VOROGU-726642 format. One line per field, with one value per residue (C-alpha): residue in three letters; residue number from 1; x, y, z. Coordinates in Angstrom, 2 decimals, padded with zeros to 5 digits, always signed. Layout:
// residues N
rest <- (ALA;...) $
nr <- (NUM;...) $
px <- (X;...) $
py <- (Y;...) $
pz <- (Z;...) $
***
This chain:
// residues 130
rest <- (UNK;UNK;UNK;UNK;UNK;UNK;UNK;UNK;UNK;UNK;UNK;UNK;UNK;UNK;UNK;UNK;UNK;UNK;UNK;UNK;UNK;UNK;UNK;UNK;UNK;UNK;UNK;UNK;UNK;UNK;UNK;UNK;UNK;UNK;UNK;UNK;UNK;UNK;UNK;UNK;UNK;UNK;UNK;UNK;UNK;UNK;UNK;UNK;UNK;UNK;UNK;UNK;UNK;UNK;UNK;UNK;UNK;UNK;UNK;UNK;UNK;UNK;UNK;UNK;UNK;UNK;UNK;UNK;UNK;UNK;UNK;UNK;UNK;UNK;UNK;UNK;UNK;UNK;UNK;UNK;UNK;UNK;UNK;UNK;UNK;UNK;UNK;UNK;UNK;UNK;UNK;UNK;UNK;UNK;UNK;UNK;UNK;UNK;UNK;UNK;UNK;UNK;UNK;UNK;UNK;UNK;UNK;UNK;UNK;UNK;UNK;UNK;UNK;UNK;UNK;UNK;UNK;UNK;UNK;UNK;UNK;UNK;UNK;UNK;UNK;UNK;UNK;UNK;UNK;UNK) $
nr <- (1;2;3;4;5;6;7;8;9;10;11;12;13;14;15;16;17;18;19;20;21;22;23;24;25;26;27;28;29;30;31;32;33;34;35;36;37;38;39;40;41;42;43;44;45;46;47;48;49;50;51;52;53;54;55;56;57;58;59;60;61;62;63;64;65;66;67;68;69;70;71;72;73;74;75;76;77;78;79;80;81;82;83;84;85;86;87;88;89;90;91;92;93;94;95;96;97;98;99;100;101;102;103;104;105;106;107;108;109;110;111;112;113;114;115;116;117;118;119;120;121;122;123;124;125;126;127;128;129;130) $
px <- (+000.12;+001.26;-000.21;+000.56;+000.58;-000.62;+001.83;+000.91;-002.43;-005.52;-007.14;-010.26;-008.08;-006.28;-009.64;-011.08;-007.86;-008.47;-011.92;-011.18;-008.52;-011.07;-013.82;-011.11;-009.94;-013.53;-014.24;-010.99;-010.22;-012.98;-012.10;-008.46;-009.43;-011.91;-009.37;-006.93;-009.49;-010.38;-006.47;-006.29;-009.29;-007.81;-004.55;-006.07;-008.05;-005.02;-002.88;-005.65;-005.86;-002.18;-002.49;-005.14;-002.94;+000.01;-001.67;-003.09;+000.39;+002.15;-000.61;+000.11;+003.91;+003.95;+001.50;+003.99;+006.94;+007.14;+010.55;+008.95;+006.86;+005.99;+003.75;+000.47;-001.26;-002.59;-003.72;-000.80;+001.47;+000.15;+002.23;+005.35;+003.94;+003.98;+007.55;+008.52;+007.03;+006.94;+010.26;+008.36;+006.91;+003.61;+003.75;+003.86;+000.26;-001.31;-001.91;-003.49;-005.80;-004.77;-006.90;-005.96;-006.16;-006.17;-004.21;-006.11;-008.87;-009.61;-010.72;-011.47;-008.97;-008.97;-006.45;-006.52;-005.12;-004.31;-003.18;-003.18;-005.48;-008.00;-008.74;-010.25;-010.62;-010.69;-010.85;-008.83;-009.00;-006.09;-005.48;-003.66;-000.77;+001.72) $
py <- (+000.04;+003.34;+006.16;+009.72;+012.33;+015.82;+018.54;+022.21;+023.70;+023.63;+026.63;+026.19;+026.39;+029.53;+031.11;+030.34;+031.99;+035.00;+035.21;+035.01;+037.75;+039.81;+039.46;+040.05;+043.23;+044.70;+043.89;+045.09;+048.18;+050.40;+049.50;+050.65;+053.89;+054.68;+053.96;+056.38;+059.12;+058.30;+058.56;+061.95;+063.24;+062.04;+063.65;+066.89;+067.03;+065.99;+068.86;+071.15;+070.03;+070.43;+074.08;+074.90;+073.25;+075.16;+078.26;+077.77;+076.84;+079.70;+082.04;+081.04;+080.91;+084.34;+085.72;+084.49;+085.82;+087.92;+086.53;+082.91;+081.98;+083.85;+086.64;+085.72;+088.54;+086.32;+082.83;+081.91;+082.88;+079.75;+077.64;+079.27;+078.06;+074.30;+074.46;+076.02;+073.61;+070.31;+071.20;+070.60;+072.89;+072.70;+069.54;+070.05;+070.06;+072.00;+075.82;+078.25;+080.95;+084.46;+086.25;+088.98;+088.18;+091.02;+090.46;+088.41;+087.60;+083.91;+083.29;+080.24;+079.89;+077.49;+074.94;+073.59;+070.14;+069.91;+066.40;+064.81;+067.56;+066.90;+069.74;+069.55;+072.09;+072.07;+074.75;+075.43;+078.20;+080.64;+083.27;+086.49;+087.82;+090.43) $
pz <- (-000.02;-001.03;+001.10;+000.10;+002.73;+002.06;+002.90;+003.26;+003.19;+001.23;-000.49;+001.62;+004.98;+003.39;+002.70;+006.21;+007.83;+005.61;+006.75;+010.41;+009.98;+008.24;+011.01;+013.83;+011.97;+011.64;+015.28;+016.81;+014.54;+015.81;+019.33;+018.85;+017.19;+019.85;+022.56;+020.82;+020.80;+024.37;+025.28;+023.43;+025.43;+028.69;+027.90;+027.20;+030.38;+032.47;+030.93;+031.78;+035.25;+035.57;+034.35;+036.93;+039.79;+038.47;+038.43;+042.01;+043.42;+041.61;+043.10;+046.60;+046.36;+044.82;+047.31;+050.06;+048.46;+045.31;+044.30;+043.88;+040.89;+037.90;+037.11;+035.39;+033.49;+030.51;+030.15;+028.07;+031.31;+033.02;+030.78;+032.59;+035.75;+034.40;+033.32;+036.68;+038.80;+036.75;+034.95;+031.66;+029.08;+027.15;+025.06;+021.29;+019.60;+022.73;+022.74;+025.15;+024.05;+025.11;+027.44;+029.96;+033.71;+036.23;+039.53;+042.12;+039.69;+038.39;+034.80;+032.60;+029.93;+026.92;+026.05;+022.46;+021.35;+017.76;+016.66;+013.27;+011.94;+014.94;+017.23;+020.79;+023.43;+027.35;+029.99;+033.02;+035.50;+036.16;+038.67;+037.82;+040.06;+039.53) $
***
């Protein structure tokens, strides 16, 4: 008896693998895209929160001693507080809309995230101090 063994895969098996990969791609890909959008939104909110905290810390330090912290007379000045306290500047792709802040007053400022042609905004609070 001479039995021949099949080596390799059949066309049907190959087609089934392609179908399974296609189904997985259609199910998983939207979740990956959604996760990317959610992470960008979280990063935007986290940076806005850091700017609010930096402004509050800067205000308290400067109120205690004028030589500490930085003067804040515009929303964009709050980015300097982030660099001062955390040692980092505002990340690339983020911008703060300029708006005047008078000393000892708190205003809502806008942070814009522009990444890959998509823009999103968040607000943060800033307190002016000379």
